FIVEX-286964 format. One record per residue (C-alpha): residue in three letters; x, y, z. Coordinates in pm, whole numbers, plus 50000, padded with zeros to 5 digits. Layout:
BEGIN
ALAXYZ ...
END
This chain:
BEGIN
MET850165790475026 LYS848905805374739 ARG851275835174732 PHE853645807174796 LEU852625787674466 LEU852175821874298 LEU856275831274386 CYS857205798074230 LEU855695792673914 ILE857015832573850 TYR860825817274009 PHE860245786073796 TRP859435810873441 VAL862065841173555 ALA864125809673543 THR864205788373231 ALA863165818773027 ASN866715838973092 SER868655809372978 GLN868145774572808 GLU871245758472985 GLY870365729573122 PHE866755729673046 HIS864985696372996 LEU861575681472914 GLY860895644873023 ALA858075621473138 SER857425599573443 GLY855965575273615 THR854795566073937 PHE853765532174115 SER852105537174437 SER851315528574840 THR847995553974885 TRP846605555475183 ILE843845583675314 LEU844505591475658 ASN841585596775900 GLN839175585375700 ASN837155566175858 ASN833355550575856 TYR831535584875873 GLY828685565375787 THR829435532575612 LEU828565512575916 GLU824425528475947 PRO822845496875852 PHE823805480876141 GLN821285479276386 LYS823655479176728 SER825135521476830 TYR828745508276931 VAL829495492476583 LYS827675526176374 GLN830845536276542 SER833035511876476 GLU836355516076283 MET837315495576001 ASP840915485175911 TYR842425494675633 LEU843805472375327 PRO846685479175091 THR845705504174834 TRP847545510074502 GLY847455537174261 GLY850095556074076 ASN850765588773825 ALA851865596373532 GLY852955631973328 VAL855315651673213 VAL858505669973327 LEU860005706473318 GLY862985711073403 TYR866365739373439 THR869405726773614 PHE871875756973679 PRO875835756373807 LYS876015740074154 ASN874125715274106 ILE870605729374191 GLY867985734674016 VAL863835738473976 GLN861145719173763 ALA857245717973764 GLU855335686573626 LEU851845678873512 GLN850645646773628 TYR847055627873614 ASN847315606173950 VAL844775580174095 THR844835567274442 GLY842545562274732 GLN841755540375045 LYS839955502875018 TYR838945490575379 GLU836985456675495 ASP836035446175871 ASN833915425476005 PHE830785430176260 GLU828105421276466 GLY824465416076363 PRO822055415876273 ALA822275443175937 THR818965451875716 VAL820335463975376 PRO818225477975125 VAL817055461574798 ASP815105459674484 SER812495435574683 GLY812325450474985 SER815525447075292 VAL817135418275376 THR818475416475762 LEU822165398975740 GLY823955385276079 SER823095385376455 ALA824475387976778 SER826645354876707 VAL826855359176324 ARG829275392776227 VAL828885402775903 ASN831775411975632 VAL831425451975512 LYS833865460775281 ARG834405501375115 ASN835825512274865 ILE837455553274773 LYS838745557774488 LEU839975595974376 GLN841875610274078 TYR843715641574081 LEU845115666473795 GLN848595673974031 ILE851625701573998 PRO853715703374214 ILE856445727574182 LEU859425713174247 PHE863825730674352 LYS866295706674327 ALA869525692874416 LEU872185672774330 ALA875475657274496 GLY878565628474360 LYS881635630874235 SER880595606673968 GLU880455612673570 LYS877535591473455 ALA874865594573801 LYS874085613474123 PHE872015613874350 PHE869155642674328 VAL866595649174627 CYS863185675074509 ILE860675690074754 GLY858035708874705 PRO854455726874727 GLN852035703074532 ILE848295713374404 GLY845355689674269 PHE842395688774110 ARG840135664074144 THR838985652573867 TYR837065614074002 ALA835345603774262 PHE833835572574327 GLU833065552374672 GLU831655516574741 VAL830285497975038 LYS829005464374992 VAL827655448575331 GLY827395400475308 ASP828435414674905 ILE825025432474890 PRO826115469774735 TYR824865492675036 SER824015527474833 ASN821785545475060 LEU825345565875176 PRO824545600875332 PHE826535618475003 LYS827615606774728 ALA831405608374677 SER831655643174504 GLU829865656574793 LYS832605642775033 PHE835555648074898 LYS837055687574817 ALA838075692474421 VAL841205704874513 ASP843745689174715 VAL847525705974859 GLY850395696075018 LEU854035689374974 ALA856335664874704 LEU859435645874781 GLN861785630074493 THR865255613874629 GLY866835589474400 VAL869595586974119 GLU870475605373833 ILE872085580173504 TYR873325602273223 ALA872465576472944 THR873745598972650 ARG875045633572623 TYR871155641872556 LEU868675615472755 PHE868765612573185 ILE866465582673347 ASP865855591573742 ILE864965563573964 GLY864085566874330 LEU861585573174537 SER858225598974510 ALA856265616374809 TYR853335628674889 GLY850935640475150 GLY848375669975194 LEU847825695475387 ASN844725706675347 ASP841245688075530 LEU840365661575209 ASN836955666775335 SER834395689875210 LYS832635701675456 ALA829365681875457 MET831315649575635 LYS831435667275919 GLU827865670976005 LEU827225636876017 GLU825835616376315 TRP829095591376351 TYR832725597776281 SER834095563576514 LYS834535549176805 ASN837765563676890 ASP837035603376713 VAL834015611176867 SER834715647076746 TYR835245655776399 GLN839155643676280 LYS840485658375978 SER841955638575693 TYR844495634075457 ASN846005620775092 PHE848675603575107 ARG851395577474893 ALA854305566074813 GLY856395547874602 LEU858645535374285 MET859425566473994 VAL861215559473667 GLY861505588773427 VAL863635596673099 HIS864435632773050 TYR865725644672745 VAL868365677072769 PHE867695704872453 VAL871385721972483 LYS875345704272610 TRP875175686072872 ARG876235703073206 ASP879335720973108 LYS882105700373187 GLU882425696573560 ARG879195670473488 LEU879965651173205 GLN882595639172976 TYR882645623472643 
END
């Protein structure tokens, strides 16, 4: 994967160095639904006394995030191109569920016992992750209109984690005795595959807007080595399961072209 990313970077540099035709610079942003797949429990329910509750899974809640950044691209003849992006991404996952008590939660004055066999205890878990991400995308355009074209971009993406946060509340009481800090639980680098598809709208000879869908799926295990050392995983996963970042959402971008636009076959003004 490292060799492939290096070849992509070299290819992009050579292509943009040889010619300025079709070179564009822009800004884009995405509002996304974010997920951490298979990232469930991992010691969160330790305050509960019953072993089968400790192993229970938590329900996923809708979680929202997004990214924003700059785009550097080059469009070749025949409606193909390549582009690199530098974006700051906010992602994560929220969970909430109710479990059979009792649960003992430490507080400043000692501890509090919540719930019973007949009274369930609410648990909330919130994970926030932020990345500086760099996708290298190959682009294809299609359509006969002089004002708009459909596009598809696909390629590898690498993300460098800049922030990690985890909060757990048992019965609305913060639970801080987690086995590891958030920064220790998740790997610092995330590698995956990025996909974009939508429409380019040519506003002027030197300006176009793109609107579409953007998605990302992680390919490497999100969890650090420390996560594999926990005693409990979840009721349905008695052995360790890998976790992955996933997100998908609506993307909007604005791009300025520094050279004469796309030749006569693309636009006529």
